[in-house]
C-alpha positions in Angstrom: 5.9 -1.5 -16.3 4.8 -3.3 -13.2 6.2 -6.7 -12.3 2.7 -8.1 -13.1 3.0 -6.7 -16.6 6.5 -8.1 -17.0 5.3 -11.5 -16.0 2.4 -11.3 -18.4 4.7 -10.2 -21.2 7.1 -13.0 -20.5 4.2 -15.5 -20.5 2.9 -14.2 -23.9 6.4 -14.3 -25.4 6.9 -17.9 -24.2 3.6 -19.0 -25.6 4.4 -17.2 -28.9 7.7 -19.0 -29.1 6.0 -22.3 -28.6 3.1 -21.5 -31.0 5.2 -20.1 -33.8 7.1 -23.4 -34.1 3.8 -25.1 -35.0 3.0 -22.7 -37.8 4.0 -23.0 -41.5 5.7 -19.7 -42.4 7.1 -18.3 -45.5 9.9 -16.1 -44.1 9.6 -14.1 -40.9 6.6 -13.8 -38.7 4.6 -10.6 -39.2 1.7 -8.8 -37.7 -0.8 -11.0 -39.4 0.7 -14.0 -37.7 0.7 -12.2 -34.4 -3.0 -11.4 -34.9 -3.8 -15.0 -35.6 -1.9 -16.0 -32.4 -3.8 -13.5 -30.4 -7.2 -14.6 -31.7 -6.3 -18.3 -31.0 -5.3 -17.7 -27.4 -8.4 -15.5 -26.9 -10.6 -18.3 -28.4 -9.0 -20.9 -26.2 -9.9 -18.6 -23.3 -6.4 -18.7 -21.9 -7.2 -16.9 -18.6 -3.6 -16.5 -17.4 -2.3 -15.2 -20.8 -4.7 -12.4 -21.4 -5.6 -11.7 -17.7 -3.6 -8.4 -17.4 -4.9 -4.9 -17.0 -4.9 -2.9 -20.1 -6.7 0.3 -19.1 -8.2 1.9 -22.2 -5.8 0.2 -24.5 -6.8 -2.8 -26.5 -5.2 -6.1 -25.4 -4.4 -7.0 -29.0 -2.4 -3.7 -29.3 -0.5 -4.5 -26.2 0.4 -8.1 -27.3 1.4 -6.8 -30.7 3.7 -4.1 -29.1 5.3 -6.8 -26.8 6.0 -9.1 -29.7 7.5 -6.2 -31.7 9.6 -5.1 -28.8 10.9 -8.6 -28.3 11.7 -8.8 -32.1 9.4 -11.8 -32.6 7.6 -10.2 -35.5 8.7 -8.0 -38.4 7.2 -4.6 -38.8 
């Protein structure tokens, strides 16, 4: 992982931590919550959050993997 991707991952996780506090949850956050988060930041056109190279991989898949790796969502 490049330093650019590490920074992007950290920014996504920080934004997630802020966003999830504003959400009514029953239990742990899951993939559905992560998808809603992703769609919201995409709709807000957060240029710095989703402005990372993904190659052929879908950015949603990358964000989902990052949140899973950081144990922010349950599987």
